[in-house]
PDB file of N, CA, C and O in Angstrom:
ATOM      1  N   MET A   1      29.961  32.308   8.794  1.00  0.00           N
ATOM      2  CA  MET A   1      30.152  31.757   7.477  1.00  0.00           C
ATOM      3  C   MET A   1      31.046  32.677   6.665  1.00  0.00           C
ATOM      4  O   MET A   1      30.962  33.900   6.770  1.00  0.00           O
ATOM      5  N   LYS A   2      31.886  32.083   5.868  1.00  0.00           N
ATOM      6  CA  LYS A   2      32.738  32.878   4.992  1.00  0.00           C
ATOM      7  C   LYS A   2      31.923  33.419   3.824  1.00  0.00           C
ATOM      8  O   LYS A   2      30.891  32.857   3.459  1.00  0.00           O
ATOM      9  N   ALA A   3      32.391  34.494   3.256  1.00  0.00           N
ATOM     10  CA  ALA A   3      31.735  35.061   2.074  1.00  0.00           C
ATOM     11  C   ALA A   3      31.940  34.153   0.868  1.00  0.00           C
ATOM     12  O   ALA A   3      31.058  34.041   0.017  1.00  0.00           O
ATOM     13  N   GLU A   4      33.105  33.503   0.792  1.00  0.00           N
ATOM     14  CA  GLU A   4      33.406  32.594  -0.312  1.00  0.00           C
ATOM     15  C   GLU A   4      34.162  31.384   0.213  1.00  0.00           C
ATOM     16  O   GLU A   4      34.875  31.471   1.212  1.00  0.00           O
ATOM     17  N   TYR A   5      34.001  30.258  -0.466  1.00  0.00           N
ATOM     18  CA  TYR A   5      34.729  29.037  -0.137  1.00  0.00           C
ATOM     19  C   TYR A   5      35.510  28.594  -1.363  1.00  0.00           C
ATOM     20  O   TYR A   5      35.044  28.755  -2.491  1.00  0.00           O
ATOM     21  N   ASP A   6      36.691  28.039  -1.148  1.00  0.00           N
ATOM     22  CA  ASP A   6      37.547  27.599  -2.246  1.00  0.00           C
ATOM     23  C   ASP A   6      37.380  26.091  -2.428  1.00  0.00           C
ATOM     24  O   ASP A   6      37.818  25.307  -1.587  1.00  0.00           O
ATOM     25  N   PHE A   7      36.755  25.695  -3.515  1.00  0.00           N
ATOM     26  CA  PHE A   7      36.564  24.283  -3.825  1.00  0.00           C
ATOM     27  C   PHE A   7      37.496  23.819  -4.941  1.00  0.00           C
ATOM     28  O   PHE A   7      37.270  22.759  -5.524  1.00  0.00           O
ATOM     29  N   SER A   8      38.524  24.582  -5.244  1.00  0.00           N
ATOM     30  CA  SER A   8      39.412  24.254  -6.365  1.00  0.00           C
ATOM     31  C   SER A   8      40.163  22.941  -6.137  1.00  0.00           C
ATOM     32  O   SER A   8      40.558  22.286  -7.100  1.00  0.00           O
ATOM     33  N   LYS A   9      40.361  22.554  -4.894  1.00  0.00           N
ATOM     34  CA  LYS A   9      41.065  21.299  -4.604  1.00  0.00           C
ATOM     35  C   LYS A   9      40.086  20.190  -4.225  1.00  0.00           C
ATOM     36  O   LYS A   9      40.497  19.111  -3.798  1.00  0.00           O
ATOM     37  N   GLY A  10      38.800  20.457  -4.382  1.00  0.00           N
ATOM     38  CA  GLY A  10      37.784  19.462  -4.061  1.00  0.00           C
ATOM     39  C   GLY A  10      37.741  18.352  -5.092  1.00  0.00           C
ATOM     40  O   GLY A  10      38.132  18.539  -6.244  1.00  0.00           O
ATOM     41  N   GLU A  11      37.262  17.195  -4.665  1.00  0.00           N
ATOM     42  CA  GLU A  11      37.164  16.029  -5.548  1.00  0.00           C
ATOM     43  C   GLU A  11      35.691  15.658  -5.691  1.00  0.00           C
ATOM     44  O   GLU A  11      35.046  15.253  -4.724  1.00  0.00           O
ATOM     45  N   ARG A  12      35.171  15.800  -6.898  1.00  0.00           N
ATOM     46  CA  ARG A  12      33.758  15.516  -7.156  1.00  0.00           C
ATOM     47  C   ARG A  12      33.485  14.019  -6.971  1.00  0.00           C
ATOM     48  O   ARG A  12      34.208  13.174  -7.498  1.00  0.00           O
ATOM     49  N   GLY A  13      32.436  13.712  -6.219  1.00  0.00           N
ATOM     50  CA  GLY A  13      32.004  12.332  -6.033  1.00  0.00           C
ATOM     51  C   GLY A  13      32.850  11.526  -5.072  1.00  0.00           C
ATOM     52  O   GLY A  13      32.745  10.300  -5.049  1.00  0.00           O
ATOM     53  N   LYS A  14      33.677  12.170  -4.286  1.00  0.00           N
ATOM     54  CA  LYS A  14      34.580  11.457  -3.380  1.00  0.00           C
ATOM     55  C   LYS A  14      33.821  10.520  -2.425  1.00  0.00           C
ATOM     56  O   LYS A  14      34.285   9.415  -2.144  1.00  0.00           O
ATOM     57  N   PHE A  15      32.680  10.954  -1.938  1.00  0.00           N
ATOM     58  CA  PHE A  15      31.934  10.159  -0.967  1.00  0.00           C
ATOM     59  C   PHE A  15      30.690   9.517  -1.570  1.00  0.00           C
ATOM     60  O   PHE A  15      29.881   8.940  -0.843  1.00  0.00           O
ATOM     61  N   TYR A  16      30.526   9.608  -2.879  1.00  0.00           N
ATOM     62  CA  TYR A  16      29.362   9.025  -3.543  1.00  0.00           C
ATOM     63  C   TYR A  16      29.488   7.513  -3.568  1.00  0.00           C
ATOM     64  O   TYR A  16      30.553   6.973  -3.868  1.00  0.00           O
ATOM     65  N   ASN A  17      28.401   6.836  -3.254  1.00  0.00           N
ATOM     66  CA  ASN A  17      28.366   5.381  -3.302  1.00  0.00           C
ATOM     67  C   ASN A  17      27.086   4.976  -4.018  1.00  0.00           C
ATOM     68  O   ASN A  17      25.990   5.134  -3.481  1.00  0.00           O
ATOM     69  N   ALA A  18      27.227   4.460  -5.216  1.00  0.00           N
ATOM     70  CA  ALA A  18      26.060   4.088  -6.028  1.00  0.00           C
ATOM     71  C   ALA A  18      25.241   2.974  -5.379  1.00  0.00           C
ATOM     72  O   ALA A  18      24.043   2.862  -5.639  1.00  0.00           O
ATOM     73  N   ASP A  19      25.866   2.155  -4.543  1.00  0.00           N
ATOM     74  CA  ASP A  19      25.171   1.025  -3.909  1.00  0.00           C
ATOM     75  C   ASP A  19      24.578   1.373  -2.549  1.00  0.00           C
ATOM     76  O   ASP A  19      24.033   0.501  -1.871  1.00  0.00           O
ATOM     77  N   ALA A  20      24.676   2.618  -2.150  1.00  0.00           N
ATOM     78  CA  ALA A  20      24.154   3.020  -0.844  1.00  0.00           C
ATOM     79  C   ALA A  20      22.642   2.831  -0.798  1.00  0.00           C
ATOM     80  O   ALA A  20      21.940   3.109  -1.770  1.00  0.00           O
ATOM     81  N   VAL A  21      22.159   2.361   0.327  1.00  0.00           N
ATOM     82  CA  VAL A  21      20.728   2.128   0.521  1.00  0.00           C
ATOM     83  C   VAL A  21      20.255   3.060   1.624  1.00  0.00           C
ATOM     84  O   VAL A  21      20.821   3.091   2.717  1.00  0.00           O
ATOM     85  N   PHE A  22      19.215   3.814   1.323  1.00  0.00           N
ATOM     86  CA  PHE A  22      18.655   4.712   2.326  1.00  0.00           C
ATOM     87  C   PHE A  22      17.651   3.949   3.185  1.00  0.00           C
ATOM     88  O   PHE A  22      16.742   3.307   2.659  1.00  0.00           O
ATOM     89  N   ARG A  23      17.810   4.017   4.477  1.00  0.00           N
ATOM     90  CA  ARG A  23      16.869   3.393   5.414  1.00  0.00           C
ATOM     91  C   ARG A  23      16.086   4.498   6.095  1.00  0.00           C
ATOM     92  O   ARG A  23      16.668   5.442   6.630  1.00  0.00           O
ATOM     93  N   THR A  24      14.789   4.384   6.074  1.00  0.00           N
ATOM     94  CA  THR A  24      13.935   5.398   6.674  1.00  0.00           C
ATOM     95  C   THR A  24      14.017   5.305   8.194  1.00  0.00           C
ATOM     96  O   THR A  24      13.685   4.266   8.765  1.00  0.00           O
ATOM     97  N   PRO A  25      14.454   6.375   8.858  1.00  0.00           N
ATOM     98  CA  PRO A  25      14.459   6.340  10.318  1.00  0.00           C
ATOM     99  C   PRO A  25      13.026   6.442  10.839  1.00  0.00           C
ATOM    100  O   PRO A  25      12.225   7.227  10.330  1.00  0.00           O
ATOM    101  N   ILE A  26      12.721   5.663  11.830  1.00  0.00           N
ATOM    102  CA  ILE A  26      11.389   5.669  12.434  1.00  0.00           C
ATOM    103  C   ILE A  26      11.545   6.094  13.884  1.00  0.00           C
ATOM    104  O   ILE A  26      12.332   5.512  14.631  1.00  0.00           O
ATOM    105  N   TYR A  27      10.793   7.108  14.277  1.00  0.00           N
ATOM    106  CA  TYR A  27      10.847   7.602  15.649  1.00  0.00           C
ATOM    107  C   TYR A  27       9.522   7.307  16.328  1.00  0.00           C
ATOM    108  O   TYR A  27       8.481   7.840  15.945  1.00  0.00           O
ATOM    109  N   LEU A  28       9.573   6.454  17.335  1.00  0.00           N
ATOM    110  CA  LEU A  28       8.369   6.057  18.052  1.00  0.00           C
ATOM    111  C   LEU A  28       8.107   6.997  19.217  1.00  0.00           C
ATOM    112  O   LEU A  28       9.036   7.531  19.823  1.00  0.00           O
ATOM    113  N   GLU A  29       6.846   7.188  19.517  1.00  0.00           N
ATOM    114  CA  GLU A  29       6.509   7.969  20.698  1.00  0.00           C
ATOM    115  C   GLU A  29       6.845   7.146  21.928  1.00  0.00           C
ATOM    116  O   GLU A  29       6.947   5.921  21.864  1.00  0.00           O
ATOM    117  N   LYS A  30       7.017   7.835  23.050  1.00  0.00           N
ATOM    118  CA  LYS A  30       7.532   7.209  24.272  1.00  0.00           C
ATOM    119  C   LYS A  30       6.738   5.970  24.692  1.00  0.00           C
ATOM    120  O   LYS A  30       7.328   4.930  24.987  1.00  0.00           O
ATOM    121  N   ASP A  31       5.401   6.071  24.721  1.00  0.00           N
ATOM    122  CA  ASP A  31       4.593   4.942  25.183  1.00  0.00           C
ATOM    123  C   ASP A  31       4.706   3.745  24.245  1.00  0.00           C
ATOM    124  O   ASP A  31       4.749   2.602  24.700  1.00  0.00           O
ATOM    125  N   VAL A  32       4.753   4.000  22.943  1.00  0.00           N
ATOM    126  CA  VAL A  32       4.880   2.919  21.959  1.00  0.00           C
ATOM    127  C   VAL A  32       6.264   2.284  22.081  1.00  0.00           C
ATOM    128  O   VAL A  32       6.394   1.060  22.057  1.00  0.00           O
ATOM    129  N   ASN A  33       7.286   3.111  22.210  1.00  0.00           N
ATOM    130  CA  ASN A  33       8.646   2.606  22.338  1.00  0.00           C
ATOM    131  C   ASN A  33       8.793   1.720  23.573  1.00  0.00           C
ATOM    132  O   ASN A  33       9.403   0.652  23.508  1.00  0.00           O
ATOM    133  N   GLU A  34       8.240   2.159  24.684  1.00  0.00           N
ATOM    134  CA  GLU A  34       8.327   1.370  25.915  1.00  0.00           C
ATOM    135  C   GLU A  34       7.632   0.029  25.761  1.00  0.00           C
ATOM    136  O   GLU A  34       8.150  -0.995  26.208  1.00  0.00           O
ATOM    137  N   PHE A  35       6.454   0.025  25.127  1.00  0.00           N
ATOM    138  CA  PHE A  35       5.723  -1.215  24.917  1.00  0.00           C
ATOM    139  C   PHE A  35       6.508  -2.169  24.016  1.00  0.00           C
ATOM    140  O   PHE A  35       6.648  -3.351  24.328  1.00  0.00           O
ATOM    141  N   ILE A  36       7.016  -1.652  22.903  1.00  0.00           N
ATOM    142  CA  ILE A  36       7.769  -2.482  21.951  1.00  0.00           C
ATOM    143  C   ILE A  36       9.036  -3.007  22.611  1.00  0.00           C
ATOM    144  O   ILE A  36       9.393  -4.173  22.436  1.00  0.00           O
ATOM    145  N   GLN A  37       9.710  -2.160  23.360  1.00  0.00           N
ATOM    146  CA  GLN A  37      10.935  -2.568  24.053  1.00  0.00           C
ATOM    147  C   GLN A  37      10.632  -3.701  25.041  1.00  0.00           C
ATOM    148  O   GLN A  37      11.362  -4.690  25.105  1.00  0.00           O
ATOM    149  N   HIS A  38       9.554  -3.545  25.803  1.00  0.00           N
ATOM    150  CA  HIS A  38       9.157  -4.578  26.767  1.00  0.00           C
ATOM    151  C   HIS A  38       8.824  -5.881  26.058  1.00  0.00           C
ATOM    152  O   HIS A  38       9.272  -6.950  26.470  1.00  0.00           O
ATOM    153  N   LEU A  39       8.039  -5.792  24.994  1.00  0.00           N
ATOM    154  CA  LEU A  39       7.634  -6.985  24.248  1.00  0.00           C
ATOM    155  C   LEU A  39       8.849  -7.681  23.635  1.00  0.00           C
ATOM    156  O   LEU A  39       8.929  -8.910  23.637  1.00  0.00           O
ATOM    157  N   ALA A  40       9.781  -6.911  23.117  1.00  0.00           N
ATOM    158  CA  ALA A  40      10.999  -7.480  22.540  1.00  0.00           C
ATOM    159  C   ALA A  40      11.815  -8.208  23.609  1.00  0.00           C
ATOM    160  O   ALA A  40      12.371  -9.275  23.351  1.00  0.00           O
ATOM    161  N   ASN A  41      11.881  -7.634  24.797  1.00  0.00           N
ATOM    162  CA  ASN A  41      12.613  -8.284  25.893  1.00  0.00           C
ATOM    163  C   ASN A  41      11.934  -9.587  26.292  1.00  0.00           C
ATOM    164  O   ASN A  41      12.607 -10.596  26.508  1.00  0.00           O
ATOM    165  N   VAL A  42      10.607  -9.576  26.392  1.00  0.00           N
ATOM    166  CA  VAL A  42       9.857 -10.782  26.769  1.00  0.00           C
ATOM    167  C   VAL A  42      10.066 -11.882  25.735  1.00  0.00           C
ATOM    168  O   VAL A  42      10.267 -13.045  26.086  1.00  0.00           O
ATOM    169  N   LYS A  43      10.017 -11.509  24.459  1.00  0.00           N
ATOM    170  CA  LYS A  43      10.159 -12.484  23.371  1.00  0.00           C
ATOM    171  C   LYS A  43      11.616 -12.761  23.026  1.00  0.00           C
ATOM    172  O   LYS A  43      11.905 -13.584  22.158  1.00  0.00           O
ATOM    173  N   GLU A  44      12.537 -12.073  23.706  1.00  0.00           N
ATOM    174  CA  GLU A  44      13.970 -12.208  23.465  1.00  0.00           C
ATOM    175  C   GLU A  44      14.302 -12.005  21.993  1.00  0.00           C
ATOM    176  O   GLU A  44      14.997 -12.812  21.376  1.00  0.00           O
ATOM    177  N   LYS A  45      13.784 -10.898  21.442  1.00  0.00           N
ATOM    178  CA  LYS A  45      14.013 -10.549  20.047  1.00  0.00           C
ATOM    179  C   LYS A  45      14.566  -9.141  19.967  1.00  0.00           C
ATOM    180  O   LYS A  45      14.426  -8.347  20.897  1.00  0.00           O
ATOM    181  N   ASP A  46      15.192  -8.846  18.851  1.00  0.00           N
ATOM    182  CA  ASP A  46      15.658  -7.497  18.564  1.00  0.00           C
ATOM    183  C   ASP A  46      14.447  -6.619  18.283  1.00  0.00           C
ATOM    184  O   ASP A  46      13.477  -7.081  17.682  1.00  0.00           O
ATOM    185  N   VAL A  47      14.489  -5.368  18.704  1.00  0.00           N
ATOM    186  CA  VAL A  47      13.368  -4.449  18.509  1.00  0.00           C
ATOM    187  C   VAL A  47      13.032  -4.303  17.025  1.00  0.00           C
ATOM    188  O   VAL A  47      11.860  -4.330  16.649  1.00  0.00           O
ATOM    189  N   GLY A  48      14.046  -4.150  16.189  1.00  0.00           N
ATOM    190  CA  GLY A  48      13.815  -4.006  14.751  1.00  0.00           C
ATOM    191  C   GLY A  48      13.128  -5.225  14.164  1.00  0.00           C
ATOM    192  O   GLY A  48      12.223  -5.100  13.339  1.00  0.00           O
ATOM    193  N   GLU A  49      13.558  -6.401  14.591  1.00  0.00           N
ATOM    194  CA  GLU A  49      12.961  -7.653  14.120  1.00  0.00           C
ATOM    195  C   GLU A  49      11.491  -7.729  14.541  1.00  0.00           C
ATOM    196  O   GLU A  49      10.634  -8.109  13.743  1.00  0.00           O
ATOM    197  N   LEU A  50      11.204  -7.371  15.781  1.00  0.00           N
ATOM    198  CA  LEU A  50       9.839  -7.412  16.284  1.00  0.00           C
ATOM    199  C   LEU A  50       8.943  -6.417  15.551  1.00  0.00           C
ATOM    200  O   LEU A  50       7.820  -6.752  15.174  1.00  0.00           O
ATOM    201  N   VAL A  51       9.431  -5.204  15.350  1.00  0.00           N
ATOM    202  CA  VAL A  51       8.642  -4.179  14.652  1.00  0.00           C
ATOM    203  C   VAL A  51       8.344  -4.636  13.231  1.00  0.00           C
ATOM    204  O   VAL A  51       7.224  -4.468  12.750  1.00  0.00           O
ATOM    205  N   ASN A  52       9.337  -5.214  12.550  1.00  0.00           N
ATOM    206  CA  ASN A  52       9.103  -5.711  11.199  1.00  0.00           C
ATOM    207  C   ASN A  52       8.048  -6.816  11.184  1.00  0.00           C
ATOM    208  O   ASN A  52       7.198  -6.844  10.295  1.00  0.00           O
ATOM    209  N   GLU A  53       8.092  -7.720  12.151  1.00  0.00           N
ATOM    210  CA  GLU A  53       7.076  -8.784  12.238  1.00  0.00           C
ATOM    211  C   GLU A  53       5.684  -8.188  12.425  1.00  0.00           C
ATOM    212  O   GLU A  53       4.734  -8.595  11.756  1.00  0.00           O
ATOM    213  N   LEU A  54       5.567  -7.227  13.332  1.00  0.00           N
ATOM    214  CA  LEU A  54       4.268  -6.606  13.591  1.00  0.00           C
ATOM    215  C   LEU A  54       3.741  -5.882  12.355  1.00  0.00           C
ATOM    216  O   LEU A  54       2.558  -5.980  12.029  1.00  0.00           O
ATOM    217  N   LEU A  55       4.613  -5.162  11.678  1.00  0.00           N
ATOM    218  CA  LEU A  55       4.200  -4.444  10.473  1.00  0.00           C
ATOM    219  C   LEU A  55       3.822  -5.400   9.348  1.00  0.00           C
ATOM    220  O   LEU A  55       2.854  -5.154   8.628  1.00  0.00           O
ATOM    221  N   ARG A  56       4.573  -6.485   9.188  1.00  0.00           N
ATOM    222  CA  ARG A  56       4.234  -7.484   8.159  1.00  0.00           C
ATOM    223  C   ARG A  56       2.863  -8.097   8.441  1.00  0.00           C
ATOM    224  O   ARG A  56       2.075  -8.328   7.524  1.00  0.00           O
ATOM    225  N   HIS A  57       2.594  -8.354   9.701  1.00  0.00           N
ATOM    226  CA  HIS A  57       1.292  -8.908  10.074  1.00  0.00           C
ATOM    227  C   HIS A  57       0.175  -7.915   9.723  1.00  0.00           C
ATOM    228  O   HIS A  57      -0.862  -8.304   9.185  1.00  0.00           O
ATOM    229  N   ASN A  58       0.394  -6.649  10.029  1.00  0.00           N
ATOM    230  CA  ASN A  58      -0.594  -5.623   9.685  1.00  0.00           C
ATOM    231  C   ASN A  58      -0.778  -5.507   8.180  1.00  0.00           C
ATOM    232  O   ASN A  58      -1.899  -5.318   7.706  1.00  0.00           O
ATOM    233  N   ILE A  59       0.297  -5.616   7.431  1.00  0.00           N
ATOM    234  CA  ILE A  59       0.208  -5.565   5.967  1.00  0.00           C
ATOM    235  C   ILE A  59      -0.673  -6.712   5.456  1.00  0.00           C
ATOM    236  O   ILE A  59      -1.525  -6.519   4.590  1.00  0.00           O
ATOM    237  N   GLN A  60      -0.448  -7.908   6.010  1.00  0.00           N
ATOM    238  CA  GLN A  60      -1.253  -9.068   5.602  1.00  0.00           C
ATOM    239  C   GLN A  60      -2.733  -8.848   5.929  1.00  0.00           C
ATOM    240  O   GLN A  60      -3.602  -9.184   5.125  1.00  0.00           O
ATOM    241  N   LEU A  61      -3.016  -8.291   7.092  1.00  0.00           N
ATOM    242  CA  LEU A  61      -4.406  -8.025   7.466  1.00  0.00           C
ATOM    243  C   LEU A  61      -5.054  -7.025   6.517  1.00  0.00           C
ATOM    244  O   LEU A  61      -6.186  -7.214   6.072  1.00  0.00           O
ATOM    245  N   ILE A  62      -4.329  -5.973   6.219  1.00  0.00           N
ATOM    246  CA  ILE A  62      -4.859  -4.931   5.325  1.00  0.00           C
ATOM    247  C   ILE A  62      -5.102  -5.509   3.935  1.00  0.00           C
ATOM    248  O   ILE A  62      -6.139  -5.246   3.327  1.00  0.00           O
ATOM    249  N   GLN A  63      -4.160  -6.286   3.435  1.00  0.00           N
ATOM    250  CA  GLN A  63      -4.302  -6.873   2.108  1.00  0.00           C
ATOM    251  C   GLN A  63      -5.430  -7.878   2.049  1.00  0.00           C
ATOM    252  O   GLN A  63      -6.057  -8.037   1.002  1.00  0.00           O
ATOM    253  N   SER A  64      -5.704  -8.565   3.153  1.00  0.00           N
ATOM    254  CA  SER A  64      -6.765  -9.576   3.150  1.00  0.00           C
ATOM    255  C   SER A  64      -8.155  -8.961   3.089  1.00  0.00           C
ATOM    256  O   SER A  64      -9.102  -9.621   2.663  1.00  0.00           O
ATOM    257  N   ILE A  65      -8.291  -7.711   3.506  1.00  0.00           N
ATOM    258  CA  ILE A  65      -9.630  -7.096   3.474  1.00  0.00           C
ATOM    259  C   ILE A  65      -9.828  -6.189   2.270  1.00  0.00           C
ATOM    260  O   ILE A  65     -10.909  -5.626   2.092  1.00  0.00           O
ATOM    261  N   GLN A  66      -8.822  -6.042   1.460  1.00  0.00           N
ATOM    262  CA  GLN A  66      -8.955  -5.182   0.273  1.00  0.00           C
ATOM    263  C   GLN A  66      -9.510  -5.943  -0.903  1.00  0.00           C
ATOM    264  O   GLN A  66      -9.686  -5.374  -1.980  1.00  0.00           O
TER     265      GLN A  66
END
């Protein structure tokens, strides 16, 4: 690393995007990933779509017992 960096020619906010949306990365453990991948293939669905369906179903179950 340098002792000092020259930012005199830098442009503030060059890469800032006010409309940017942060998506939370989800990392599944190997056994869960394999199961979800298999189920998605059987149902001919995208993994993300399937995971969202499963989570929505769980949300409904949790809300119904509260």
